N, C-alpha and C positions, 0 to 999 in steps of 0.2 A: 347441473345434474344433481339430483337429490339422492340421499342414502337409499331410498326405496327403489331407485332405478339403477344403482351401482351394483356391480358384481361383488362377490365376497373378496376377490383379489383387489379390486379397486378400493373397497372400504379399508382393507388391511393396509394397503399402500398409503392411503390418505391419512389413516390413523398414525402410522409410523412417522410420516412427514410432520404432522402436528405435534406429536410427542417430542420428536427431535428438536423442532423449532422452539417449543415452549419450555422444555425441560433440559435441553442440551442433549447431545448424543449419550453422554454418560448417564444423565438423569433418566433418559428413556430406557436404557438397559437396566438400570436399578429398578425402575418401575415394573418392567416386564418380568424381572426375576422373581417378583413377589408371587407370580401366578404359576411358577413351575411346580409340578407335583412331585418330582423326585421319583425314586424307584426303591425297591427293596422293602423289607419288613423291619422297621425300626425296632420293634419290641424284641424280635429274635436277635438282630444284630447287637442290640444293647446288652443282652444277656451274654453274648459271645465275648464281649470285651469287659464286662463288669463282674461276671459271676465269680471269677477267681480272685478278685481284689478283696482284701480285708480292710477294715477301718484303719488299721495301722498303715497299710500301703498308701491309702488316700492321704492320711495325715503326713506321711513322709514326703509324698509328692508336693503337697502344699508347702511344706517347709523348704524343700529344694527350690521351688519356683520363687518363693519369697526371697530366699537368699540370692538367687540369680538376679532378681529384680533390684535388690539392694546393691549388688555389685555393679550392675549397669548404671544405676543412678550415681554411685560413687565415682565411677570411671568418667561419666559425662560431666561431672562437676569439676573436673580437674582442668 
């Protein structure tokens, strides 16, 4: 059976089988996730969570995360 005589469902099924076999099931999922379009309006949502932040807020968050990271590294080294 050739792709031109297969139904769309058969093509989809065969494609999933090939991707799973060649990439592993996890690789297949990672490959397919590249083509999800998502939802919502990123520009509007971005303004909702960033408009109230000052440069000082961002700087403080960076310092906090660096400190947390350093503490984790120190704890794992013991």
